[in-house]
C-alpha positions as semicolon CSV with decimal commas, in nm:
position;residue;x (nm);y (nm);z (nm)
1;M;8,692;6,742;5,553
2;S;9,035;6,802;5,681
3;P;9,238;6,573;5,902
4;L;9,197;6,881;6,144
5;E;8,825;6,954;6,141
6;L;8,817;6,566;6,224
7;H;8,984;6,628;6,521
8;E;8,776;6,947;6,619
9;P;8,667;6,912;7,000
10;S;8,314;6,979;7,073
11;A;8,121;7,343;7,068
12;R;8,173;7,369;7,381
13;Y;8,533;7,432;7,344
14;L;8,775;7,698;7,125
15;S;8,821;7,502;6,801
16;H;9,181;7,604;6,638
17;A;8,937;7,798;6,353
18;E;8,870;8,038;6,671
19;R;9,189;8,025;6,828
20;E;9,291;8,209;6,488
21;E;9,064;8,452;6,467
22;I;9,170;8,554;6,834
23;A;9,529;8,593;6,716
24;I;9,437;8,790;6,417
25;F;9,160;9,033;6,702
26;I;9,488;9,021;6,941
27;G;9,711;9,164;6,616
28;Q;9,461;9,422;6,576
29;R;9,434;9,481;6,977
30;I;9,084;9,434;6,973
31;G;8,947;9,408;7,325
32;I;8,855;9,102;7,471
33;R;8,465;9,177;7,525
34;E;8,476;9,311;7,153
35;I;8,663;8,965;7,078
36;G;8,408;8,770;7,245
37;R;8,110;8,962;7,062
38;R;8,241;8,869;6,715
39;L;8,299;8,519;6,804
40;G;7,990;8,451;7,035
41;R;8,179;8,373;7,310
42;S;8,183;8,485;7,663
43;P;8,435;8,728;7,714
44;S;8,575;8,518;8,032
45;T;8,611;8,280;7,755
46;I;8,861;8,448;7,573
47;S;9,030;8,598;7,922
48;R;9,074;8,235;8,034
49;E;9,221;8,126;7,697
50;L;9,464;8,440;7,694
51;A;9,582;8,325;8,050
52;R;9,626;7,957;7,986
53;N;9,733;7,910;7,650
54;G;9,900;8,280;7,521
55;P;10,235;8,377;7,617
56;V;10,309;8,604;7,883
57;R;10,231;8,914;7,645
58;R;9,884;8,874;7,462
59;R;10,026;9,023;7,157
60;G;10,238;8,717;7,074
61;Y;9,948;8,468;7,086
62;R;10,004;8,212;6,853
63;A;9,676;7,989;6,716
64;R;9,891;7,670;6,648
65;G;10,095;7,680;7,023
66;A;9,773;7,774;7,195
67;Q;9,590;7,478;7,016
68;D;9,908;7,262;7,095
69;K;9,886;7,390;7,447
70;A;9,488;7,314;7,441
71;E;9,511;6,921;7,386
72;V;9,824;6,851;7,596
73;R;9,573;6,968;7,897
74;A;9,293;6,778;7,780
75;K;9,452;6,431;7,772
76;R;9,306;6,214;8,024
77;P;9,380;6,107;8,272
78;Q;9,604;6,351;8,437
79;V;9,834;6,350;8,727
80;S;9,689;6,534;9,006
81;K;9,911;6,828;9,188
82;L;9,920;6,649;9,487
83;A;10,058;6,395;9,319
84;R;10,325;6,557;9,152
85;C;10,442;6,740;9,461
86;P;10,477;6,540;9,766
87;R;10,573;6,843;9,997
88;L;10,246;6,979;9,908
89;R;10,103;6,652;9,996
90;C;10,264;6,614;10,307
91;Y;10,111;6,979;10,392
92;V;9,747;6,895;10,325
93;Q;9,748;6,520;10,511
94;D;9,931;6,748;10,806
95;K;9,705;6,968;10,840
96;L;9,367;6,746;10,798
97;T;9,489;6,570;11,055
98;C;9,612;6,798;11,335
99;D;9,419;6,851;11,634
100;Q;9,279;7,160;11,464
101;R;9,151;6,956;11,227
102;W;9,193;7,203;10,899
103;S;8,888;7,248;10,640
104;P;9,042;7,186;10,276
105;E;8,951;7,580;10,219
106;Q;9,162;7,681;10,514
107;I;9,455;7,514;10,383
108;A;9,425;7,633;10,068
109;R;9,399;7,971;10,149
110;R;9,689;7,944;10,430
111;L;9,946;7,819;10,176
112;P;10,011;8,162;10,015
113;V;10,038;8,287;10,365
114;D;10,259;8,022;10,485
115;F;10,480;7,995;10,155
116;P;10,425;8,310;9,995
117;D;10,743;8,273;9,728
118;D;10,691;7,879;9,646
119;E;10,404;7,917;9,359
120;Q;10,420;7,509;9,385
121;M;10,262;7,519;9,763
122;R;9,904;7,604;9,585
123;I;9,628;7,432;9,525
124;S;9,242;7,459;9,536
125;H;8,999;7,326;9,810
126;E;8,834;7,182;9,556
127;A;9,112;6,994;9,429
128;I;9,175;6,849;9,772
129;Y;8,830;6,750;9,783
130;R;8,858;6,548;9,490
131;A;9,124;6,397;9,608
132;L;8,957;6,223;9,884
133;Y;8,641;6,173;9,728
134;V;8,790;6,045;9,351
135;Q;8,987;5,786;9,467
136;P;9,111;5,751;9,081
137;R;9,244;6,110;9,084
138;G;9,339;6,004;9,506
139;T;9,712;6,048;9,628
140;L;9,484;6,136;9,966
141;R;9,389;5,851;10,134
142;R;9,026;5,816;10,174
143;D;8,974;5,759;10,579
144;L;9,147;6,120;10,576
145;A;8,792;6,198;10,514
146;K;8,690;6,142;10,888
147;H;8,901;6,411;10,990
148;L;8,648;6,661;10,787
149;R;8,399;6,816;11,001
150;T;8,136;6,610;10,836
151;G;8,326;6,274;10,828
152;R;8,121;6,171;10,512
153;T;8,308;5,996;10,226
154;K;8,090;6,165;10,018
155;R;7,915;6,506;9,951
156;K;7,565;6,541;10,097
157;P;7,309;6,836;10,070
158;H;7,249;7,031;10,361
159;R;6,961;6,929;10,555
160;Q;6,681;7,205;10,642
161;P;6,699;7,311;11,032
162;D;6,440;7,176;11,210
163;A;6,179;7,421;11,355
164;R;6,148;7,571;11,693
165;R;5,929;7,592;11,945
166;K;5,747;7,880;11,968
167;R;5,772;8,108;12,291
168;P;5,615;8,453;12,405
169;I;5,908;8,695;12,445
170;P;5,882;9,092;12,539
171;P;5,933;9,307;12,242
172;E;6,200;9,494;12,406
173;L;6,396;9,148;12,399
174;M;6,388;9,064;12,038
175;I;6,685;9,074;11,829
176;S;6,526;9,414;11,613
177;A;6,610;9,612;11,950
178;R;6,984;9,506;11,952
179;P;7,173;9,782;11,953
180;A;7,330;9,826;11,565
181;E;7,728;9,787;11,681
182;A;7,615;9,422;11,734
183;T;7,437;9,376;11,389
184;D;7,742;9,505;11,186
185;R;7,980;9,359;11,381
186;A;8,159;9,686;11,435
187;V;8,242;9,661;11,821
188;P;8,326;9,348;12,005
189;G;8,176;9,137;12,304
190;H;7,830;9,085;12,126
191;W;7,797;8,691;12,168
192;E;7,524;8,425;11,994
193;G;7,486;8,127;12,208
194;D;7,280;7,759;12,160
195;L;7,315;7,421;12,305
196;I;7,409;7,134;12,100
197;I;7,207;6,850;12,214
198;G;7,331;6,459;12,260
199;A;7,129;6,192;12,165
200;N;6,779;6,110;12,288
201;S;6,819;6,477;12,416
202;G;6,994;6,339;12,748
203;S;7,271;6,545;12,733
204;A;7,424;6,877;12,577
205;I;7,707;7,148;12,547
206;G;7,671;7,482;12,565
207;T;7,835;7,726;12,285
208;L;7,917;8,087;12,289
209;V;8,093;8,236;11,980
210;E;8,180;8,597;11,973
211;R;8,005;8,788;11,650
212;T;8,309;9,004;11,536
213;T;8,624;8,739;11,607
214;R;8,423;8,406;11,552
215;F;8,591;8,365;11,901
216;T;8,400;7,989;12,068
217;M;8,351;7,940;12,451
218;L;8,212;7,604;12,568
219;L;7,964;7,552;12,847
220;H;8,000;7,198;13,021
221;L;7,632;7,092;13,121
222;P;7,733;6,698;13,220
223;H;7,429;6,647;13,421
224;D;7,127;6,877;13,319
225;H;7,069;7,156;13,030
226;G;6,765;7,309;13,187
227;A;6,712;7,643;13,247
228;E;6,915;7,632;13,591
229;A;7,204;7,453;13,473
230;V;7,242;7,682;13,151
231;R;7,202;7,972;13,380
232;D;7,506;7,879;13,617
233;A;7,681;7,789;13,371
234;L;7,643;8,092;13,139
235;I;7,733;8,320;13,482
236;A;8,030;8,132;13,561
237;T;8,155;8,198;13,226
238;I;8,045;8,517;13,127
239;V;8,207;8,653;13,447
240;T;8,539;8,557;13,324
241;L;8,510;8,808;13,033
242;P;8,679;9,149;13,024
243;E;8,443;9,392;13,052
244;Q;8,447;9,531;12,727
245;L;8,384;9,171;12,579
246;R;8,012;9,146;12,740
247;R;7,805;9,333;12,566
248;S;7,511;9,135;12,430
249;L;7,442;8,782;12,389
250;T;7,155;8,659;12,127
251;W;7,036;8,327;12,199
252;D;6,702;8,144;12,009
253;Q;6,374;8,100;12,162
254;G;6,444;7,777;12,360
255;V;6,352;7,715;12,705
256;E;6,694;7,682;12,832
257;L;6,684;8,026;12,860
258;S;6,424;8,136;13,058
259;R;6,591;8,264;13,375
260;H;6,776;8,518;13,130
261;A;6,651;8,783;13,383
262;E;6,888;8,659;13,679
263;I;7,185;8,616;13,389
264;K;7,136;8,960;13,286
265;F;7,155;9,070;13,700
266;A;7,445;8,891;13,735
267;T;7,670;8,949;13,465
268;D;7,543;9,294;13,340
269;L;7,507;9,122;12,970
270;A;7,214;9,236;12,745
271;I;6,997;8,910;12,630
272;F;6,842;8,943;12,311
273;F;6,580;8,648;12,156
274;C;6,602;8,589;11,796
275;D;6,284;8,513;11,595
276;P;6,094;8,201;11,595
277;H;6,218;7,983;11,344
278;S;6,474;8,233;11,208
279;P;6,832;8,011;11,317
280;W;6,991;8,243;11,035
281;Q;6,995;8,514;11,323
282;R;7,220;8,359;11,454
283;G;7,459;8,278;11,158
284;T;7,799;8,251;11,344
285;N;7,668;8,044;11,622
286;E;7,505;7,784;11,392
287;N;7,821;7,792;11,176
288;T;8,021;7,703;11,497
289;N;7,764;7,482;11,570
290;G;7,813;7,273;11,291
291;L;8,217;7,275;11,313
292;L;8,168;7,137;11,657
293;R;7,979;6,803;11,531
294;Q;8,334;6,709;11,420
295;Y;8,405;6,662;11,748
296;F;8,086;6,568;11,933
297;P;7,872;6,363;11,649
298;K;7,503;6,361;11,640
299;G;7,342;6,068;11,817
300;T;7,632;6,066;12,079
301;N;7,626;6,116;12,452
302;L;7,776;6,440;12,534
303;A;7,801;6,411;12,912
304;V;8,118;6,188;12,865
305;H;8,336;6,506;12,754
306;S;8,488;6,717;13,086
307;P;8,580;7,038;13,091
308;A;8,931;6,991;12,981
309;D;8,794;6,790;12,642
310;L;8,557;7,124;12,596
311;A;8,848;7,329;12,666
312;R;9,085;7,127;12,389
313;V;8,776;7,153;12,140
314;A;8,784;7,550;12,189
315;A;9,130;7,592;12,171
316;G;9,082;7,386;11,861
317;L;8,834;7,605;11,667
318;N;9,009;7,930;11,765
319;G;9,319;7,793;11,613
320;R;9,158;7,778;11,326
321;P;9,226;8,010;11,028
322;R;8,920;8,128;10,867
323;K;8,814;8,307;10,577
324;T;8,582;8,530;10,714
325;L;8,912;8,707;10,902
326;D;9,125;8,710;10,633
327;W;9,267;8,364;10,701
328;K;9,385;8,503;11,087
329;T;9,252;8,254;11,382
330;P;8,987;8,358;11,626
331;A;9,229;8,359;11,853
332;E;9,469;8,585;11,695
333;A;9,212;8,855;11,608
334;L;9,064;8,841;12,004
335;Q;9,453;8,945;12,109
336;Q;9,475;9,164;11,847
337;L;9,123;9,365;11,979
338;L;9,218;9,322;12,343
339;L;9,574;9,510;12,300
340;A;9,363;9,767;12,116
341;T;9,174;9,823;12,390
342;V;9,472;9,855;12,667
């Protein structure tokens, strides 16, 4: 057995012999898929090999040079990019701890927007999570994890949402009767709503999210979250909206919206209800409520938060860039829509 064979990596990785064959095939101008078929490898494996270990032009691929690059990359431990780039590290830390509390994905996606010509200012959201949760790879303080939405020191799987209590709702008010424009988010002004509940169900905050822009509004319910209190808070909030943003509201079948007819009469807002045990039908609102738990943790008294507190939190959420908005913020998206309708 040759010294080269003694140091060959496992079958999971390309061997030096395979790289030699790739060099021959590239010289013959054989396509990536055909190379993968001949080597018994996925085409994506061949594509990554050429991107990572080859020169800019594939025809210049050399097996020995590619092998050297792969061996250097395989050495452990490696210095993380956050450790190598103090400016990138400072940017990540600032966004994690700012009032808007950006998520790692929002930070990673915003970097090309803020630094379009600086390739050093790039990092994946997974690399940020690893720096937070796996301290040997660190360079980010562990206490920064408390600024994430969950505040956890390690990742956990999502729990299944609790089942909702059934209530009879007329068919014409069910979500199946909601206009198609609300379902496909083609027209702004369709909202989803819910309550987030505090300790021992003794307090609550109402949440409203606009489906097209993800713009969030919060309802102050300091003393009660029964049907009358929710009715009054919804009416007071909705009447502040321009008419083009008052099209429909979708809620679950909780008793807090049993005065829905009065809300519709006062605001001229159509109201629809989700099917029982179907929180995904209000997916935008469910996601937003999860984000809000970063500010209003479960098991705490939500009545202590003032209207000013709720306004500040809503402004923070509306100032976060969102993946689904092509990394615009909800406030920017809403402003753009309002200007377009003037």
